[in-house]
C-alpha positions as CSV (number, residue, x, y, z in Angstrom):
1,X,-6.8,-29.7,-17.5
2,X,-3.7,-30.9,-15.5
3,X,-2.5,-28.6,-13.0
4,X,1.0,-27.9,-14.3
5,X,-0.6,-27.4,-18.2
6,X,-3.1,-25.0,-17.0
7,X,-0.1,-23.0,-14.7
8,X,1.7,-22.9,-17.9
9,X,-1.6,-21.4,-20.2
10,X,-2.0,-18.8,-17.2
11,X,1.4,-17.7,-17.2
12,X,1.5,-17.9,-21.0
13,X,-2.1,-15.7,-20.9
14,X,-1.2,-12.7,-18.1
15,X,-3.1,-9.5,-18.2
16,X,-1.3,-7.4,-20.0
17,X,-0.2,-4.3,-17.8
18,X,-2.9,-1.8,-17.2
19,X,-5.6,-4.8,-17.2
20,X,-8.8,-4.0,-15.4
21,X,-9.3,-4.9,-11.7
22,X,-11.7,-7.4,-12.6
23,X,-9.7,-9.1,-15.7
24,X,-6.9,-9.7,-13.0
25,X,-9.1,-11.0,-10.3
26,X,-10.4,-13.3,-12.4
27,X,-6.8,-14.4,-13.2
28,X,-6.1,-14.6,-9.7
29,X,-8.6,-16.5,-8.8
30,X,-7.8,-19.2,-11.6
31,X,-4.5,-19.4,-10.2
32,X,-5.7,-20.1,-6.7
33,X,-7.5,-22.8,-7.9
34,X,-4.6,-24.5,-9.9
35,X,-2.7,-24.2,-6.6
36,X,-5.3,-25.5,-4.4
37,X,-5.3,-28.8,-6.7
38,X,-1.8,-28.8,-6.6
39,X,-2.0,-28.8,-2.6
40,X,-4.8,-31.5,-3.0
41,X,-2.3,-33.7,-5.0
42,X,0.8,-33.2,-3.0
43,X,2.0,-34.1,0.5
44,X,4.1,-32.8,3.4
45,X,6.1,-29.2,3.1
46,X,5.1,-29.3,-1.0
47,X,1.6,-29.5,-0.2
48,X,1.9,-26.8,2.6
49,X,3.6,-24.7,0.2
50,X,0.9,-24.9,-2.4
51,X,-2.0,-24.2,0.2
52,X,-0.2,-21.2,1.3
53,X,0.4,-19.9,-2.6
54,X,-3.5,-20.7,-3.3
55,X,-4.3,-18.8,-0.2
56,X,-2.0,-15.4,-1.0
57,X,-3.7,-15.8,-4.5
58,X,-7.2,-15.9,-3.2
59,X,-6.3,-12.8,-0.6
60,X,-5.1,-10.9,-4.2
61,X,-8.1,-11.8,-6.1
62,X,-10.4,-10.6,-3.2
63,X,-8.4,-7.7,-2.7
64,X,-8.9,-6.3,-6.3
65,X,-12.8,-7.1,-6.1
66,X,-12.7,-4.5,-3.5
67,X,-11.0,-2.2,-5.3
68,X,-13.0,-2.4,-8.2
């Protein structure tokens, strides 16, 4: 799936408030992966921003896994 299509899909299917940590963690992991792919496909400052977003979402997923 193209990265922008997957971002749209993730946005439309975000876990509901009160979702469990494992569900939220999986969602953030997917979001991180999409941003990592966007970073690979991008150049310059845009690539750096996407790498930062990917790292942020990966940390959030890990944090949820540790509180699970």
